[in-house]
N, C-alpha and C positions, 0 to 999 in steps of 0.2 A: 709759542708759550709766552705768556705775559711776563714782563720783567720781574714783577713781585714773585710769581710762581717759579721763575728761573732762580731767583735768590734762595727761595725756600728749598728747591731741589738741591742746589749747591750746598746748602747748610746740612741737609739730610746726608748727602754723599760724604761730606767732610766728617760728619759725626760717625758714620760707619767706618770710614777710613781710619779714624783715630784709634778705635778699639782694635781693629784688625792689625794696624801697625804695631800696637803694643803687644799683641799676641805673637806676631812674627819676631819681635825683638827678644822674646823669652828664650829662644833656642832650646825648646823642650825636647828635641831629639837626643840631647845628651843626658837627659834624666831618665831614671827608670820609670816605667809606665805609671805607677801609682803617684810618684812624686810629680811627674809631669801633669797628671790630671789634677792633683791638688793645686798646683801652681796656676793652671789654666782657669780653674773655678775661682781661685782667689783673685786673679787679675780682672776677671769679669765682674766679680762683686765689687772690688775696689774702684773699678772704672765707673760702674753705675752710681755708687755712692758719691763719688767725686764729680760726677757730671750729670746733675739733675736735669740740665737743659736737654741732654741726649734723651733721657726718659720722656720728657715732655714732648719732644719732637716726634719720637716713635709713637707715643700714645696719640698724638694729634693726627699723625699720618694713618694710624689704624682706624681712628674715628672717621677719617676721610676715605676709608676702604682702600688705601694704598694707591689712590689715583695719581698723585704726583710722582711717587717712587716708580710707578709703572712706566713713566716716561723717561726714566734714566737708562742710558746706554752703558752705564758703568757699574750699576749696583751688584749685578751678579759677579762680575770679576772682582769687585772690592771685597765681597764676602766669601768667595771661594776658598781663600786661605783658612778661614775658620773651620771648614769641613776637612780640608786637607790635613791640617794640624791635628784635629781631633781624631780623624780616621787613622792617622799614623800612630797616635798614642794608643788608641783602642786596639788596633791590629797587633802592635808590639805586646800589649798586655794579654791578648788572647793567645798569641804565639808562645808567650812565656808561662801560660797557665795562671796568670794573675787575674785576668778579667774573664767573665763568662762569655761564651760565644753566642751569636744569634741576635745581637742588638744592632740597631741601625744608628750610625753616627748622626744622622739628621735628628732622630728622636733624642739622642743623648744631648745634642746641642740645644734642642728645644727645652729640655729639662733644666740644663744649666741656665739658659736665658730666663726661663720662668722663675726659677728660684732666686736668681740674683736681681732680676728686674723688680719683682714684687716689693722688695724691701724699700725701694724708693717710690715706686708708683702708688703704693697704698700706705705709705708711711703715716700720713696725717689721719686718715680714717681709721686704720687699724689701731694706731696709738690711742685715739680718743675712745673708740668703742671698748677696747680691752684694757685701757689705762696702763699701757705699756710705754716705757720711755724710749720711743723709737729714734729719738735724736741723740741719745746718750752714747758716747763712744764705747762704753762697756757693753751696752746692749747690742750695738752693731758688731762688735768684736765677737760676741757670743753667737749671733746670727751667722756671721761669716764662717765660723768654725763648724756650726751645725750643718750648714749647706755643703761645705766641703766634705764632711763626713757622710752626709746623705748620698752624695754623688759617688763617693768611693765605695760605700756599702752597696749601692745599686749595681755598680759594675763588677765588683769583686766576685770571684768564685767563692761560693759558700761551702764550708766544709760539710761533708756528708755526716749525718748522725752515725755515731758508732753503733754497730750491731751488737746486741747483747750476746754474751757467750753462754 
């Protein structure tokens, strides 16, 4: 691997490690499943907003079809905790009757990533096209809350409609 590519790979790995370390530090196992999910989504949103360079790195690597990341011998291990944490939250929620069964934690993680990532990756174009103040703290706070609610509503067991008597 060329030295420049090695530095790029190290930067990618360090970027993924940073978010995974933040997730591990949350100790979500002590929270009820819904609170844990809310906290996990929030930390991902906050991380993405505060680390635009991470978004740019991931976008660049995707444009490069993951070629550099494929050379990493650490990337799977670095990201395994994301699924371990989410799987535990989801399983506890299903066991407690809070979350609906039959969902795949990888798909849940993809949804969290997509919703939290987009607010940074498409900030400029979305803001210009729709004349939305995507850099305003109040707009971003509103987006953060909406995304948390979307994920909670997606996972939660929905009450059955009452049968007419």
